[in-house]
Residue frames as a rotation matrix with the C-alpha (Angstrom) as fourth column:
UNK 1
-0.592 0.466 0.657 21.60
0.002 0.817 -0.577 -15.58
-0.806 -0.340 -0.485 27.95
UNK 2
-0.941 0.278 -0.192 19.71
-0.193 0.022 0.981 -16.84
0.276 0.960 0.033 24.92
UNK 3
-0.389 0.888 0.247 15.95
-0.743 -0.143 -0.654 -16.48
-0.545 -0.438 0.715 25.18
UNK 4
-0.657 0.213 0.723 13.90
0.365 0.929 0.058 -19.53
-0.659 0.302 -0.688 24.19
UNK 5
-0.936 0.353 0.002 11.82
-0.128 -0.344 0.930 -19.25
0.329 0.870 0.367 21.04
UNK 6
-0.576 0.818 -0.009 8.20
0.146 0.092 -0.985 -18.47
-0.804 -0.568 -0.172 21.82
UNK 7
-0.792 0.251 0.557 5.90
0.599 0.139 0.789 -19.15
0.120 0.958 -0.261 18.84
UNK 8
0.253 0.966 -0.053 3.14
0.943 -0.234 0.237 -17.17
0.217 -0.110 -0.970 20.55
UNK 9
-0.406 -0.457 -0.791 5.26
0.568 -0.804 0.173 -14.04
-0.716 -0.379 0.587 21.00
UNK 10
0.504 0.707 -0.496 3.61
0.097 -0.617 -0.781 -11.04
-0.858 0.346 -0.379 19.32
UNK 11
0.011 -0.565 -0.825 6.46
-0.821 -0.476 0.315 -10.51
-0.571 0.674 -0.469 16.86
UNK 12
-0.893 -0.348 0.285 6.50
-0.169 0.846 0.505 -14.18
-0.417 0.403 -0.815 15.85
UNK 13
-0.111 0.935 0.338 2.75
0.607 0.333 -0.722 -14.24
-0.787 0.125 -0.604 15.34
UNK 14
0.551 0.282 -0.786 2.95
-0.289 -0.819 -0.496 -11.13
-0.783 0.500 -0.370 13.20
UNK 15
-0.434 -0.801 -0.413 5.84
-0.746 0.063 0.663 -12.57
-0.505 0.595 -0.625 11.21
UNK 16
-0.710 0.201 0.675 3.83
0.330 0.942 0.066 -15.70
-0.622 0.270 -0.735 10.44
UNK 17
0.431 0.900 -0.063 1.01
0.433 -0.268 -0.861 -13.55
-0.791 0.344 -0.505 9.02
UNK 18
0.389 -0.361 -0.847 3.42
-0.664 -0.747 0.013 -11.43
-0.638 0.558 -0.531 6.97
UNK 19
-0.685 -0.721 0.102 5.26
-0.481 0.553 0.680 -14.49
-0.547 0.416 -0.726 5.66
UNK 20
-0.310 0.662 0.682 1.99
0.561 0.707 -0.431 -16.17
-0.768 0.249 -0.591 4.68
UNK 21
0.676 0.551 -0.490 1.03
-0.013 -0.656 -0.755 -13.12
-0.737 0.516 -0.436 2.60
UNK 22
0.055 -0.769 -0.637 4.41
-0.847 -0.373 0.378 -13.13
-0.529 0.519 -0.672 0.85
UNK 23
-0.717 -0.292 0.633 3.89
-0.038 0.923 0.383 -16.75
-0.696 0.250 -0.673 -0.19
UNK 24
0.345 0.926 0.156 0.81
0.231 0.077 -0.970 -15.81
-0.910 0.371 -0.187 -2.22
UNK 25
-0.219 -0.341 0.914 1.05
0.953 0.125 0.275 -15.72
-0.208 0.932 0.298 -6.00
UNK 26
-0.645 -0.036 -0.763 1.38
0.004 -0.999 0.044 -12.17
-0.764 0.025 0.644 -7.34
UNK 27
-0.034 0.735 0.678 -1.56
0.940 0.254 -0.229 -11.09
-0.340 0.629 -0.699 -9.52
UNK 28
-0.678 -0.144 0.721 -2.13
0.502 -0.807 0.311 -8.10
0.537 0.573 0.619 -11.81
UNK 29
-0.849 0.341 -0.403 -3.74
0.195 -0.507 -0.840 -5.34
-0.490 -0.792 0.364 -9.76
UNK 30
-0.657 0.597 -0.460 -6.14
-0.747 -0.599 0.288 -4.55
-0.104 0.533 0.840 -12.59
UNK 31
-0.240 0.563 -0.791 -7.67
-0.514 0.617 0.596 -8.03
0.824 0.549 0.141 -12.61
UNK 32
-0.992 -0.059 0.109 -8.32
-0.124 0.445 -0.887 -8.85
0.004 -0.893 -0.449 -8.94
UNK 33
-0.376 0.907 -0.188 -11.70
0.168 0.266 0.949 -10.55
0.911 0.325 -0.252 -8.72
UNK 34
-0.088 0.446 0.891 -14.23
-0.802 -0.562 0.202 -9.80
0.591 -0.696 0.407 -5.98
UNK 35
-0.173 0.055 -0.983 -14.28
0.433 0.901 -0.026 -11.89
0.885 -0.430 -0.180 -2.81
UNK 36
0.809 0.465 0.358 -15.36
-0.150 -0.427 0.892 -11.45
0.568 -0.775 -0.276 0.79
UNK 37
0.504 -0.614 -0.607 -12.74
0.851 0.472 0.229 -10.88
0.146 -0.632 0.761 3.44
UNK 38
0.928 -0.350 0.124 -10.45
-0.370 -0.903 0.218 -8.42
0.036 -0.248 -0.968 5.18
UNK 39
0.706 -0.706 0.049 -6.68
0.673 0.691 0.264 -8.64
-0.221 -0.153 0.963 5.33
UNK 40
0.260 -0.756 -0.601 -3.31
-0.149 -0.646 0.748 -7.33
-0.954 -0.105 -0.280 4.25
UNK 41
0.838 0.024 0.546 -1.75
0.520 0.270 -0.810 -6.71
-0.167 0.962 0.214 0.86
UNK 42
-0.122 -0.878 -0.462 1.36
0.180 -0.478 0.860 -5.52
-0.976 0.022 0.216 -0.96
UNK 43
0.927 0.375 0.008 1.46
0.109 -0.248 -0.962 -3.66
-0.359 0.893 -0.271 -4.26
UNK 44
-0.029 -0.974 0.224 4.42
0.507 0.178 0.843 -4.00
-0.861 0.138 0.489 -6.63
UNK 45
0.733 0.188 -0.654 5.56
-0.378 -0.687 -0.620 -1.74
-0.566 0.702 -0.432 -9.48
UNK 46
0.039 -0.718 0.695 7.39
0.507 0.614 0.605 -3.06
-0.861 0.329 0.388 -12.54
UNK 47
0.828 0.407 0.386 7.02
0.534 -0.362 -0.764 -0.22
-0.172 0.839 -0.517 -15.03
UNK 48
0.000 -0.871 0.492 9.32
0.953 -0.149 -0.263 2.40
0.302 0.469 0.830 -16.58
UNK 49
0.909 0.219 0.354 8.64
0.089 -0.933 0.348 5.54
0.407 -0.285 -0.868 -14.49
UNK 50
0.233 -0.973 0.010 12.30
0.067 0.006 -0.998 6.56
0.970 0.233 0.066 -14.16
UNK 51
-0.104 -0.330 0.938 12.36
-0.855 -0.453 -0.254 7.59
0.508 -0.828 -0.235 -10.47
UNK 52
0.527 0.395 0.752 11.13
-0.753 0.627 0.198 4.11
-0.393 -0.671 0.629 -9.52
UNK 53
0.415 -0.361 -0.835 13.66
-0.660 0.512 -0.550 2.19
0.626 0.779 -0.026 -11.62
UNK 54
-0.661 -0.719 0.212 15.40
-0.654 0.414 -0.634 0.72
0.368 -0.558 -0.744 -8.57
UNK 55
-0.283 0.667 0.689 12.08
-0.612 0.428 -0.665 -0.73
-0.739 -0.610 0.288 -7.38
UNK 56
0.609 0.628 -0.485 10.88
-0.755 0.270 -0.598 -1.87
-0.245 0.730 0.638 -10.79
UNK 57
-0.076 -0.742 -0.667 14.07
-0.802 0.442 -0.401 -3.79
0.592 0.504 -0.628 -11.47
UNK 58
-0.878 -0.280 0.389 13.49
-0.475 0.621 -0.623 -5.92
-0.067 -0.732 -0.678 -8.37
UNK 59
-0.178 0.912 0.369 9.90
-0.385 0.280 -0.879 -6.71
-0.905 -0.299 0.301 -9.41
UNK 60
0.223 0.234 -0.946 10.42
-0.974 0.022 -0.224 -7.85
-0.032 0.972 0.233 -12.99
UNK 61
-0.358 -0.342 -0.869 10.62
-0.573 0.815 -0.085 -11.38
0.737 0.468 -0.488 -14.35
UNK 62
0.429 0.718 -0.548 8.27
-0.003 0.607 0.794 -12.61
0.903 -0.339 0.263 -11.65
UNK 63
-0.550 -0.731 -0.404 10.57
0.417 0.180 -0.891 -11.71
0.724 -0.659 0.206 -8.73
UNK 64
0.413 0.787 0.459 8.35
0.008 -0.507 0.862 -9.21
0.911 -0.352 -0.216 -6.90
UNK 65
-0.095 -0.621 -0.778 10.88
0.858 0.346 -0.381 -8.47
0.506 -0.703 0.500 -4.17
UNK 66
-0.895 -0.342 -0.287 10.18
0.438 -0.798 -0.413 -4.80
-0.088 -0.495 0.864 -3.37
UNK 67
0.114 0.993 0.031 6.64
0.993 -0.112 -0.047 -3.61
-0.043 0.036 -0.998 -2.60
UNK 68
-0.635 -0.218 0.742 5.95
0.341 -0.940 0.015 0.00
0.694 0.262 0.671 -3.47
UNK 69
-0.332 0.593 0.734 3.07
-0.823 -0.562 0.082 0.04
0.461 -0.576 0.675 -0.97
UNK 70
-0.784 0.176 -0.596 1.76
0.389 0.887 -0.250 -2.16
0.484 -0.428 -0.763 1.84
UNK 71
-0.567 0.639 0.519 -1.70
-0.714 -0.696 0.078 -1.76
0.412 -0.326 0.851 3.30
UNK 72
-0.934 0.358 0.009 -4.60
0.287 0.765 -0.577 -3.30
-0.213 -0.536 -0.817 5.13
UNK 73
-0.454 0.884 0.112 -8.36
-0.462 -0.342 0.818 -3.52
0.762 0.320 0.564 4.81
UNK 74
-0.992 0.102 -0.079 -10.32
0.117 0.458 -0.881 -4.02
-0.054 -0.883 -0.466 8.01
UNK 75
-0.270 0.961 0.055 -14.04
0.879 0.222 0.423 -4.56
0.394 0.163 -0.905 8.58
UNK 76
-0.142 0.292 0.946 -16.02
-0.017 -0.956 0.292 -1.38
0.990 0.025 0.141 9.19
UNK 77
0.829 0.555 -0.069 -16.99
0.031 0.079 0.996 -2.59
0.559 -0.828 0.048 12.65
UNK 78
0.270 -0.814 -0.514 -13.34
0.932 0.354 -0.071 -2.92
0.240 -0.460 0.855 13.65
UNK 79
-0.529 -0.454 0.717 -13.02
0.342 -0.887 -0.309 0.86
0.777 0.082 0.624 13.51
UNK 80
0.162 0.682 0.713 -15.68
-0.560 -0.531 0.636 1.05
0.812 -0.502 0.296 16.20
UNK 81
-0.331 -0.430 0.840 -13.92
-0.944 0.151 -0.294 -1.26
-0.001 -0.890 -0.456 18.64
UNK 82
0.651 0.664 0.367 -15.46
-0.654 0.736 -0.173 -4.53
-0.385 -0.128 0.914 17.45
UNK 83
0.003 -0.735 -0.678 -12.19
-0.881 0.318 -0.350 -6.05
0.473 0.599 -0.646 16.27
UNK 84
-0.879 -0.456 -0.139 -12.03
-0.371 0.838 -0.401 -9.79
0.299 -0.301 -0.906 16.78
UNK 85
-0.574 0.736 0.360 -15.75
-0.335 0.190 -0.923 -10.10
-0.747 -0.650 0.138 17.44
UNK 86
-0.600 0.271 0.752 -16.70
0.642 0.724 0.251 -11.82
-0.477 0.634 -0.609 14.19
UNK 87
-0.020 0.528 -0.849 -17.85
-0.302 -0.813 -0.498 -8.63
-0.953 0.246 0.176 12.49
UNK 88
0.582 0.238 0.778 -19.09
0.613 0.500 -0.612 -9.49
-0.534 0.833 0.145 8.96
UNK 89
-0.340 -0.877 -0.340 -16.39
0.365 -0.457 0.811 -8.30
-0.866 0.152 0.476 6.60
UNK 90
0.840 0.531 -0.116 -17.92
0.048 -0.285 -0.957 -8.17
-0.541 0.798 -0.265 3.15
UNK 91
0.612 -0.599 0.516 -15.54
0.772 0.311 -0.554 -7.52
0.171 0.738 0.653 0.22
UNK 92
0.920 -0.182 -0.348 -13.46
-0.009 -0.896 0.445 -4.90
-0.392 -0.406 -0.825 2.07
UNK 93
-0.044 -0.992 0.118 -10.09
0.163 0.109 0.981 -6.15
-0.986 0.062 0.157 0.81
UNK 94
-0.175 0.079 0.981 -11.33
0.971 0.182 0.158 -6.24
-0.166 0.980 -0.109 -2.78
UNK 95
0.809 0.568 0.153 -12.78
0.583 -0.809 -0.077 -2.75
0.080 0.151 -0.985 -2.39
UNK 96
0.619 -0.642 -0.453 -9.49
-0.083 -0.626 0.775 -1.34
-0.781 -0.442 -0.441 -1.09
UNK 97
-0.370 -0.779 0.505 -7.49
0.468 0.314 0.826 -2.86
-0.803 0.542 0.248 -3.93
UNK 98
0.130 0.518 0.846 -10.02
0.989 -0.134 -0.070 -1.48
0.077 0.845 -0.529 -6.42
UNK 99
0.929 0.174 -0.328 -9.69
0.242 -0.953 0.181 2.00
-0.281 -0.248 -0.927 -4.90
UNK 100
0.109 -0.972 -0.210 -5.92
-0.055 -0.217 0.975 1.80
-0.993 -0.094 -0.077 -5.34
UNK 101
-0.374 -0.197 0.906 -6.31
0.811 0.405 0.423 0.58
-0.450 0.893 0.008 -8.91
UNK 102
0.614 0.680 0.400 -8.58
0.786 -0.577 -0.223 3.56
0.079 0.451 -0.889 -9.65
UNK 103
0.760 -0.388 -0.521 -6.04
-0.050 -0.834 0.549 6.02
-0.648 -0.392 -0.654 -8.17
UNK 104
-0.311 -0.921 0.236 -3.25
0.156 0.196 0.968 4.55
-0.937 0.338 0.083 -10.30
UNK 105
-0.154 0.311 0.938 -5.39
0.945 0.323 0.048 4.39
-0.288 0.894 -0.344 -13.42
UNK 106
0.811 0.562 0.165 -6.27
0.585 -0.786 -0.199 8.06
0.018 0.258 -0.966 -13.24
UNK 107
0.357 -0.771 -0.527 -2.69
0.125 -0.520 0.845 9.21
-0.926 -0.367 -0.089 -12.59
UNK 108
0.851 0.060 -0.522 -1.22
-0.447 -0.439 -0.779 10.91
-0.276 0.896 -0.347 -15.65
UNK 109
0.149 -0.908 -0.392 2.19
-0.928 0.009 -0.372 9.21
0.341 0.420 -0.841 -15.49
UNK 110
-0.598 -0.267 0.755 1.43
-0.547 0.825 -0.142 5.68
-0.585 -0.498 -0.640 -14.27
UNK 111
-0.264 0.490 -0.831 0.08
-0.756 0.429 0.494 2.63
0.599 0.759 0.257 -16.12
UNK 112
0.351 0.516 0.782 -2.12
-0.906 0.400 0.142 0.25
-0.239 -0.758 0.607 -14.15
UNK 113
0.901 -0.001 -0.434 -0.80
-0.206 0.879 -0.430 -2.68
0.382 0.477 0.792 -16.22
UNK 114
-0.035 -0.999 -0.037 2.60
-0.244 0.044 -0.969 -2.18
0.969 -0.024 -0.245 -14.49
UNK 115
-0.354 -0.040 0.934 1.20
-0.917 -0.182 -0.355 -2.96
0.184 -0.982 0.027 -11.04
UNK 116
-0.175 0.206 -0.963 0.87
0.016 0.978 0.207 -6.31
0.984 0.021 -0.175 -9.32
UNK 117
0.005 0.205 0.979 -0.29
-0.932 -0.353 0.078 -7.32
0.362 -0.913 0.189 -5.87
UNK 118
-0.629 -0.023 -0.777 -0.25
0.259 0.936 -0.237 -10.03
0.733 -0.351 -0.583 -3.26
UNK 119
-0.233 0.586 0.776 -2.96
-0.838 -0.525 0.145 -10.24
0.493 -0.617 0.614 -0.64
UNK 120
-0.776 -0.027 -0.630 -4.10
0.244 0.908 -0.339 -12.47
0.582 -0.417 -0.698 2.19
UNK 121
0.299 0.896 0.328 -7.43
-0.313 -0.232 0.921 -12.73
0.901 -0.378 0.211 3.97
UNK 122
-0.707 -0.643 -0.296 -6.61
0.176 0.245 -0.953 -12.58
0.685 -0.726 -0.060 7.67
UNK 123
0.199 0.685 -0.701 -8.56
0.932 0.089 0.352 -12.81
0.303 -0.723 -0.620 10.92
UNK 124
0.583 0.116 0.804 -9.09
0.256 -0.965 -0.047 -9.14
0.771 0.233 -0.593 11.75
UNK 125
0.974 -0.209 -0.091 -7.25
0.033 -0.267 0.963 -9.20
-0.226 -0.941 -0.253 15.07
UNK 126
0.228 -0.952 0.203 -3.93
0.625 0.304 0.719 -9.91
-0.746 -0.037 0.665 13.26
UNK 127
0.634 0.084 0.769 -4.30
0.752 -0.297 -0.588 -7.46
0.179 0.951 -0.252 10.39
UNK 128
0.939 -0.286 0.191 -2.60
-0.296 -0.955 0.025 -4.37
0.175 -0.080 -0.981 11.93
UNK 129
0.461 -0.808 0.368 0.34
-0.310 0.242 0.919 -6.41
-0.831 -0.538 -0.139 13.21
UNK 130
0.268 -0.336 0.903 0.92
0.762 0.647 0.015 -8.08
-0.589 0.685 0.429 9.86
UNK 131
0.803 0.073 0.591 0.80
0.478 -0.671 -0.567 -4.75
0.356 0.738 -0.574 8.04
UNK 132
0.876 -0.469 0.114 3.19
-0.453 -0.718 0.528 -3.09
-0.166 -0.515 -0.841 10.50
UNK 133
0.286 -0.806 0.518 5.79
0.020 0.545 0.838 -5.83
-0.958 -0.230 0.172 10.16
UNK 134
0.375 -0.122 0.919 5.67
0.901 0.282 -0.331 -5.74
-0.219 0.952 0.216 6.36
UNK 135
0.917 -0.034 0.397 6.16
0.095 -0.949 -0.300 -1.98
0.387 0.313 -0.867 6.37
UNK 136
0.677 -0.703 0.216 9.06
-0.523 -0.253 0.814 -2.30
-0.518 -0.665 -0.539 8.79
UNK 137
0.282 -0.568 0.774 10.63
0.412 0.800 0.437 -5.07
-0.866 0.196 0.459 6.69
UNK 138
0.066 -0.195 0.979 10.42
0.991 0.125 -0.042 -3.36
-0.114 0.973 0.201 3.29
UNK 139
-0.334 -0.123 -0.935 10.06
0.290 -0.957 0.022 0.41
-0.897 -0.264 0.355 3.93
UNK 140
-0.039 0.355 0.934 7.83
0.994 0.108 0.001 0.81
-0.101 0.928 -0.357 0.85
UNK 141
-0.873 -0.467 0.142 8.31
0.482 -0.871 0.099 4.25
0.077 0.154 0.985 -0.62
UNK 142
-0.352 0.812 0.465 4.58
-0.033 -0.508 0.861 5.04
0.935 0.288 0.205 -0.80
UNK 143
0.598 0.484 -0.639 4.33
0.619 0.227 0.752 4.24
0.509 -0.845 -0.164 2.92
UNK 144
0.287 -0.626 -0.725 7.54
0.906 -0.068 0.417 5.76
-0.311 -0.777 0.548 4.22
UNK 145
-0.647 -0.702 -0.297 8.38
0.543 -0.698 0.466 8.69
-0.535 0.141 0.833 1.96
UNK 146
-0.914 0.397 0.088 5.78
-0.174 -0.577 0.798 9.65
0.367 0.714 0.596 -0.66
UNK 147
-0.771 0.637 -0.016 2.64
0.214 0.236 -0.948 10.08
-0.600 -0.734 -0.318 1.40
UNK 148
-0.444 0.728 -0.522 -0.93
-0.658 -0.661 -0.362 10.23
-0.608 0.183 0.772 0.16
UNK 149
-0.869 0.089 -0.487 -1.51
-0.364 0.553 0.749 7.21
0.336 0.828 -0.448 -2.06
UNK 150
-0.700 0.583 -0.411 -4.10
0.654 0.755 -0.044 5.74
0.285 -0.300 -0.910 0.30
UNK 151
-0.861 0.358 -0.362 -5.91
-0.057 -0.775 -0.629 9.04
-0.506 -0.521 0.688 0.88
UNK 152
-0.200 0.877 0.437 -9.59
0.973 0.230 -0.017 9.56
-0.115 0.421 -0.900 0.15
UNK 153
-0.251 0.271 0.929 -11.39
0.344 -0.872 0.348 12.69
0.905 0.407 0.126 -0.97
UNK 154
-0.905 -0.161 -0.393 -11.44
0.420 -0.198 -0.886 14.80
0.065 -0.967 0.247 2.23
UNK 155
-0.001 1.000 0.013 -14.75
0.999 0.000 0.036 16.35
0.036 0.013 -0.999 1.20
UNK 156
0.184 0.194 0.964 -16.07
0.386 -0.916 0.111 19.86
0.904 0.352 -0.244 0.86
UNK 157
0.892 0.139 0.431 -14.75
-0.268 -0.605 0.750 22.21
0.365 -0.784 -0.502 3.51
UNK 158
0.707 -0.676 0.208 -11.46
0.066 0.357 0.932 20.34
-0.704 -0.645 0.297 3.94
UNK 159
0.718 -0.427 0.550 -9.72
0.668 0.200 -0.717 21.24
0.197 0.882 0.429 0.72
UNK 160
0.838 -0.455 0.301 -7.57
-0.484 -0.875 0.027 23.77
0.251 -0.168 -0.953 2.58
UNK 161
0.599 -0.651 0.466 -5.20
-0.081 0.530 0.844 20.95
-0.797 -0.543 0.264 3.48
UNK 162
-0.151 -0.778 -0.610 -2.02
-0.810 -0.255 0.527 20.49
-0.566 0.574 -0.592 1.46
UNK 163
0.740 0.242 -0.628 -2.03
-0.615 0.620 -0.487 18.27
0.272 0.746 0.608 -1.60
UNK 164
0.764 -0.451 0.461 -0.11
-0.023 0.695 0.718 15.08
-0.644 -0.560 0.521 -0.83
UNK 165
-0.216 -0.928 -0.304 3.35
-0.621 -0.110 0.776 14.39
-0.754 0.357 -0.552 -2.21
UNK 166
-0.522 0.064 0.850 1.89
0.450 0.868 0.211 11.44
-0.724 0.493 -0.482 -4.11
UNK 167
0.490 0.832 0.260 -0.67
0.700 -0.197 -0.687 13.66
-0.520 0.518 -0.679 -5.83
UNK 168
0.544 -0.415 -0.729 2.01
-0.520 -0.849 0.095 16.16
-0.659 0.328 -0.677 -6.86
UNK 169
-0.535 -0.837 0.114 4.23
-0.483 0.414 0.772 13.42
-0.693 0.358 -0.626 -8.26
UNK 170
-0.891 0.302 0.340 1.32
0.448 0.711 0.542 11.56
-0.079 0.635 -0.769 -9.87
UNK 171
-0.700 0.642 -0.312 -1.37
-0.496 -0.752 -0.435 14.13
-0.514 -0.150 0.845 -10.74
UNK 172
-0.842 0.459 -0.284 -4.80
-0.076 0.420 0.904 13.06
0.534 0.783 -0.319 -11.88
UNK 173
-0.435 0.732 -0.524 -7.18
0.898 0.395 -0.194 12.59
0.065 -0.555 -0.829 -8.96
UNK 174
-0.069 0.456 0.887 -9.74
0.444 -0.782 0.437 15.41
0.893 0.424 -0.149 -9.39
UNK 175
0.866 0.464 -0.185 -10.33
0.357 -0.316 0.879 15.94
0.349 -0.827 -0.440 -5.69
UNK 176
0.223 -0.865 -0.448 -6.59
0.896 0.001 0.445 16.33
-0.384 -0.501 0.775 -5.05
UNK 177
-0.441 -0.360 0.822 -6.48
0.749 -0.652 0.116 19.24
0.494 0.667 0.557 -7.47
UNK 178
0.491 0.706 0.511 -8.85
0.227 -0.670 0.707 21.09
0.841 -0.231 -0.489 -5.12
UNK 179
0.691 -0.308 -0.654 -6.37
0.701 0.060 0.711 20.85
-0.180 -0.950 0.257 -2.23
UNK 180
0.854 -0.386 -0.349 -3.79
-0.332 -0.920 0.207 23.53
-0.401 -0.061 -0.914 -1.58
UNK 181
0.758 -0.624 -0.192 -0.61
-0.041 0.248 -0.968 23.50
0.651 0.741 0.162 -3.66
UNK 182
0.743 -0.601 -0.294 2.77
0.545 0.290 0.786 22.60
-0.387 -0.745 0.543 -2.20
UNK 183
0.571 -0.642 -0.511 6.09
-0.614 -0.747 0.254 24.36
-0.545 0.169 -0.821 -2.50
UNK 184
-0.388 -0.729 0.564 7.70
-0.132 0.649 0.749 21.15
-0.912 0.216 -0.348 -3.78
UNK 185
0.049 0.350 -0.935 7.51
-0.980 -0.165 -0.113 20.66
-0.194 0.922 0.335 -7.53
UNK 186
0.946 0.312 0.084 6.98
-0.277 0.918 -0.283 17.37
-0.166 0.245 0.955 -9.33
UNK 187
0.545 -0.810 -0.218 10.60
-0.105 0.193 -0.976 17.49
0.832 0.555 0.021 -10.52
UNK 188
-0.209 -0.625 0.752 11.95
-0.854 -0.258 -0.452 18.09
0.476 -0.737 -0.480 -7.01
UNK 189
0.389 0.436 0.811 9.95
-0.792 0.608 0.053 15.19
-0.470 -0.664 0.582 -5.57
UNK 190
0.973 -0.048 -0.225 11.09
-0.108 0.767 -0.632 12.89
0.203 0.640 0.741 -8.38
UNK 191
0.139 -0.990 0.034 14.72
-0.331 -0.079 -0.940 13.76
0.933 0.119 -0.339 -7.64
UNK 192
-0.163 -0.124 0.979 14.16
-0.986 -0.021 -0.167 13.19
0.042 -0.992 -0.119 -3.93
UNK 193
0.818 0.501 0.284 12.71
-0.498 0.863 -0.090 9.75
-0.290 -0.068 0.955 -4.75
UNK 194
0.687 -0.629 -0.364 15.83
-0.034 0.472 -0.881 8.82
0.726 0.617 0.302 -6.71
UNK 195
-0.250 -0.822 0.512 18.05
-0.621 -0.269 -0.736 9.92
0.743 -0.502 -0.443 -3.83
UNK 196
0.165 0.411 0.897 15.92
-0.961 0.270 0.054 8.08
-0.220 -0.871 0.439 -1.27
UNK 197
0.956 0.293 0.025 15.96
-0.276 0.924 -0.264 4.82
-0.101 0.246 0.964 -3.20
UNK 198
0.433 -0.871 -0.231 19.71
-0.151 0.183 -0.971 5.01
0.888 0.456 -0.053 -3.81
UNK 199
-0.391 -0.619 0.681 20.29
-0.727 -0.245 -0.641 5.11
0.564 -0.746 -0.354 -0.06
UNK 200
0.133 0.463 0.876 18.18
-0.875 0.470 -0.116 2.15
-0.465 -0.751 0.468 1.06
């Protein structure tokens, strides 16, 4: 039996949010201007870091078909259970994109000029669903395999945790250098990235 289409089904609502974000014009990550709002975003890589060549090829010449990372920025009050209650957002989406730009800019083997983004201001109740569907659709490598890009400085007393795979592959963030070293080397992770991307 074929189920009737329900536009208010959770998956269809989430898809409409994700699709609306993908219709936005891609912009250089380094030149996003400040604005108020929360929402979802995708970051694209089009540079010449060899392990990411399979991704970069799909994002050149204005195609932007393969996000390297998908994320969200929610109002501070939403983390305290006030989601959907008209919590003032402020420039939280801009702030998150700027944090990512700073992480990329300080990495020793990445060039911020090679990164682009799409973003969409979204009513906060739909933000997590839109992000989840985009991650499921594209399996961005910085979400699904190379963890740590979105991490913040854990602060004094928490540097006993392992350095993230992202920070080993892309060294440069000073606070990450204070975390414990991993057994995986930069070269091993780079080779694992190539293998991962060749299989998806």
